N, C-alpha and C positions, 0 to 999 in steps of 0.2 A: 181217510183210512187211518186206523190206529197205528202207532209206531210198532214195528216188528223188532222185538228184543232178542229173539232166539236165533235169528239168522245172522251168520257172521261171514265176512269176506276177508280172507287172509291169503296173500300170495304164497305163503309158506305151507298152507294146508290145502291139499287137493287141487293144487294149481290155481288157487284163487276162486274156485267155484263156490257158489253160496252153499254153506254148510249149516248144520244144526249145532248151535252152541260151541263152535270151534272143534267139534268132533269130526272124524273122518267119515261122516255120513252126509251126502249131498242132498240138496233139495230135489235134484233130479232123480236120485235113488228112491226117495219117498214117493214122489209123483209117479214114477214108473211102476212101483209096487202097487200103488192104489189103482192106477190105470189098468193093470193086468189082473185086477180082481181081488187083491189081498185086502183084508179088513185092517183097521187100526190095531185090533188085538193080535192079528197075525204079525204085523210089523213090530209091535212091542215085544212079542215073544221072540222074534228073530234078533231084535236089538234091545235087550233088556235095560240098557242104560238110557234109552230114550223115554220121553214122557208123552202122554197123549197130546198135550198142548204143543209139543214139537211138531207133530204130524199136521195138526191143523194150521199152524203158522207156516209150515212149508207149503201147504196148499194155498194159503192166502198170498204168500210171496209169489208163487208161480202165477196165480191169477193176476196179480198186479203187474208182473213183468210182461205178460201176454197183452195186456191192455195199454202198456206204455208205448208211446209213439216217439221214435227217434227222428230228428230233423237234421238233414245234411246241411251244414253251413259251408258255403264255398268262400274260400279266402283267395282273393286275386293277387 
């Protein structure tokens, strides 16, 4: 997977949720809008400071997180 440069994680912004370029727009917001039928152009109209590449990188990040496997490590 290519490096995702538009997704930022900062505990001071939106409680540390993954955001677009440090803005107060979360990956979850973008994914939720797409899932509810909004097109990229709808999203760009609602959030004019975003770029189309931001939307597709948010989707790529979400897809990567869904496929990631977390392994519980027990420490005795």
